[in-house]
C-alpha positions as CSV (number, residue, x, y, z in Angstrom):
1,M,8.4,30.0,14.5
2,K,7.0,27.7,11.9
3,L,10.5,26.1,11.4
4,K,10.8,25.6,15.1
5,L,7.5,23.8,15.3
6,T,8.4,21.5,12.5
7,T,11.9,20.8,14.0
8,A,10.4,20.0,17.4
9,A,8.0,17.5,15.9
10,L,10.8,15.7,13.9
11,C,13.0,15.5,17.0
12,L,10.3,13.9,19.1
13,M,9.4,11.2,16.5
14,P,12.5,9.0,17.0
15,L,11.5,8.7,20.7
16,L,8.3,6.9,19.8
17,S,9.8,3.4,18.9
18,H,8.0,0.4,17.5
19,A,6.8,-2.5,19.7
20,N,5.3,-5.9,18.9
21,S,2.8,-6.3,21.7
22,N,-0.9,-6.1,20.7
23,N,-1.4,-3.3,23.2
24,E,1.9,-1.6,22.7
25,F,2.6,-0.1,19.3
26,S,3.5,3.1,17.3
27,Y,0.9,4.8,15.1
28,F,0.4,7.7,12.9
29,G,-2.7,9.4,11.5
30,L,-4.5,12.3,9.7
31,A,-7.3,14.4,11.0
32,L,-9.9,16.7,9.6
33,Q,-11.0,19.4,12.1
34,N,-13.6,22.1,12.3
35,N,-12.5,25.0,14.5
36,N,-14.9,27.4,16.0
37,Y,-13.6,30.7,17.5
38,D,-15.2,33.1,19.9
39,I,-13.7,36.1,18.1
40,N,-14.6,39.7,17.5
41,F,-13.0,41.3,14.4
42,I,-14.5,44.8,15.2
43,P,-13.8,45.4,18.9
44,S,-15.2,48.7,20.2
45,I,-17.1,49.3,16.9
46,E,-20.8,48.9,16.6
47,Q,-21.7,46.7,13.6
48,G,-24.4,49.0,12.4
49,S,-22.1,52.0,12.1
50,F,-20.7,50.7,8.8
51,A,-23.8,51.7,6.8
52,P,-24.1,51.9,3.8
53,L,-21.3,49.3,3.9
54,N,-22.1,45.7,4.9
55,Y,-20.3,43.5,7.4
56,S,-19.9,39.8,7.4
57,D,-17.7,37.3,9.2
58,E,-16.9,33.6,9.4
59,Q,-16.0,32.4,12.9
60,S,-15.2,28.8,12.0
61,G,-13.2,27.0,9.4
62,K,-11.9,23.5,8.4
63,G,-8.3,22.5,9.1
64,F,-6.0,19.6,9.2
65,R,-3.6,17.8,11.6
66,G,-1.0,15.1,11.2
67,F,0.2,13.1,14.2
68,Y,2.5,10.4,15.5
69,G,2.0,8.5,18.7
70,Y,3.0,5.6,20.9
71,Q,0.4,3.4,22.7
72,F,2.0,2.0,25.9
73,N,-0.9,-0.3,26.8
74,Q,-4.7,-0.4,26.3
75,Y,-5.1,2.6,28.7
76,F,-2.3,5.1,27.9
77,A,-0.6,6.8,25.0
78,V,1.4,9.8,24.1
79,E,1.2,11.8,20.9
80,V,2.7,14.7,19.0
81,G,1.1,16.6,16.1
82,L,1.4,19.4,13.6
83,G,-1.8,21.2,12.6
84,L,-3.2,23.8,10.3
85,P,-6.4,24.9,12.0
86,G,-9.2,26.4,10.0
87,E,-9.2,30.2,9.3
88,A,-11.8,32.7,10.5
89,N,-12.2,36.0,8.6
90,F,-14.2,39.2,8.2
91,N,-15.2,41.3,5.2
92,I,-16.7,44.8,5.0
93,Y,-18.0,45.5,1.5
94,R,-20.4,47.6,-0.6
95,D,-23.0,46.2,-3.0
96,T,-22.3,47.3,-6.5
97,V,-22.6,46.0,-10.1
98,N,-20.0,44.9,-12.6
99,N,-19.5,46.0,-16.2
100,K,-22.1,43.4,-17.2
101,N,-24.6,45.1,-14.9
102,E,-24.6,42.0,-12.5
103,P,-24.8,42.5,-8.7
104,T,-21.4,42.0,-7.0
105,K,-19.6,42.8,-3.8
106,E,-16.7,45.2,-3.6
107,T,-14.4,44.6,-0.6
108,V,-13.4,47.7,1.4
109,Y,-11.8,46.1,4.5
110,E,-11.0,42.5,5.2
111,G,-8.9,40.4,7.7
112,D,-8.4,37.0,9.0
113,F,-7.3,34.8,11.9
114,K,-4.9,32.0,10.9
115,T,-2.7,29.7,12.9
116,L,0.0,27.0,12.7
117,S,0.1,24.6,15.6
118,F,2.3,22.0,17.3
119,D,0.9,19.9,20.2
120,T,2.0,17.2,22.6
121,R,-0.7,15.3,24.5
122,I,-1.2,12.4,26.9
123,I,-4.2,10.2,26.0
124,A,-6.2,7.9,28.2
125,T,-8.2,5.2,26.5
126,Y,-10.8,2.8,28.0
127,P,-12.0,-0.2,25.9
128,I,-15.8,-0.8,26.0
129,T,-15.8,-3.7,23.6
130,G,-13.2,-5.3,21.4
131,S,-13.6,-2.5,18.8
132,F,-15.2,0.4,20.6
133,F,-13.3,2.6,23.1
134,L,-13.6,5.9,25.0
135,R,-10.7,8.4,25.2
136,A,-9.7,11.7,26.8
137,H,-6.6,13.8,26.5
138,A,-4.7,16.8,27.9
139,G,-1.6,18.5,26.7
140,A,0.3,21.6,25.5
141,Y,-0.8,23.4,22.4
142,V,1.9,25.6,20.8
143,W,0.5,28.2,18.4
144,D,1.9,30.7,15.9
145,N,-1.0,33.1,15.0
146,D,-1.7,36.0,12.7
147,F,-4.7,38.1,13.5
148,S,-6.0,41.1,11.6
149,Y,-8.9,43.1,12.9
150,L,-10.6,46.5,12.3
151,Q,-10.2,49.5,14.5
152,E,-11.6,53.0,14.3
153,S,-9.3,56.0,13.9
154,A,-10.6,59.5,13.7
155,E,-13.4,59.4,11.2
156,S,-12.1,56.3,9.3
157,Y,-11.2,52.7,9.9
158,S,-7.9,50.8,9.5
159,V,-7.0,47.1,9.6
160,V,-4.5,46.2,12.4
161,E,-2.3,43.1,11.9
162,K,-1.0,41.3,14.9
163,S,1.3,38.2,15.1
164,D,1.9,36.3,18.2
165,T,3.1,32.9,19.5
166,G,2.3,31.1,22.8
167,V,1.4,27.9,24.6
168,S,-2.1,27.0,25.9
169,L,-3.6,24.1,27.7
170,L,-5.4,21.6,25.4
171,T,-8.1,19.3,26.7
172,G,-10.5,17.0,24.9
173,F,-12.5,13.8,25.0
174,G,-14.0,11.4,22.4
175,V,-14.8,8.0,21.1
176,G,-13.0,5.6,18.8
177,Y,-13.7,2.5,16.8
178,G,-11.1,-0.1,15.6
179,F,-12.0,-1.5,12.2
180,N,-9.2,-4.1,12.5
181,D,-5.8,-4.5,14.3
182,N,-4.2,-1.8,12.1
183,V,-6.9,0.9,11.4
184,A,-9.1,2.9,13.7
185,A,-11.3,6.0,13.5
186,T,-11.8,8.6,16.3
187,I,-14.0,11.6,16.9
188,D,-13.0,14.1,19.5
189,Y,-14.2,17.4,21.0
190,E,-11.3,19.7,22.0
191,K,-11.0,23.0,23.7
192,T,-8.0,25.5,24.0
193,D,-7.2,29.2,23.6
194,I,-5.3,30.7,20.6
195,A,-4.1,34.2,21.1
196,D,-6.6,34.6,24.0
197,I,-9.4,33.5,21.7
198,S,-11.5,30.6,23.0
199,T,-11.4,27.8,20.5
200,Q,-13.6,24.7,20.3
201,T,-12.9,22.0,17.8
202,I,-14.5,18.9,16.5
203,V,-11.9,16.4,15.1
204,A,-12.4,13.3,13.0
205,S,-9.2,11.2,12.7
206,L,-8.1,8.1,10.9
207,V,-5.3,6.2,12.8
208,F,-2.9,3.6,11.3
209,R,-0.9,1.2,13.4
210,F,2.6,0.1,12.3
């Protein structure tokens, strides 16, 4: 699936040709994103039932996205991107000491939620001033996900690993600022679902015109 996502992105890039108009041009960019997941790594298990073991999880993570787009005019653009969203994870551990008699944590069970993504989107932009603009987008979010979670079996626990692919609706809105004719920065809020997990993302992007 990862090869298919990369191939799809490379096939779409030649369709986004260069133009000379001030409001019509090709661009590329890099983005740093913080993904927040509404995720439960221990479904049907009460958190307090692990005692004397301890449970911790991280439901957000930092990721990256590269993208390539074509601005048709000052109001409309299309874009494709490849992303590596941030990972979420859980850890069940016991408190112990090492051979130096220092406190440490010994992992008993662990798992994560990690994704590779490819997206296509339509972007609407609205200039407020010569440099500042508003933007909103909608598109298709293709994801390839690996999800491991804990389940109870008899009197013990086991980590279940699940892999899945799918397509979800992606929506978002944000603001942008053009530093000059060739470089701009944007900040967006996005929402989608990955493997039926609600995902909210804050994205900071640097955009380069060519």
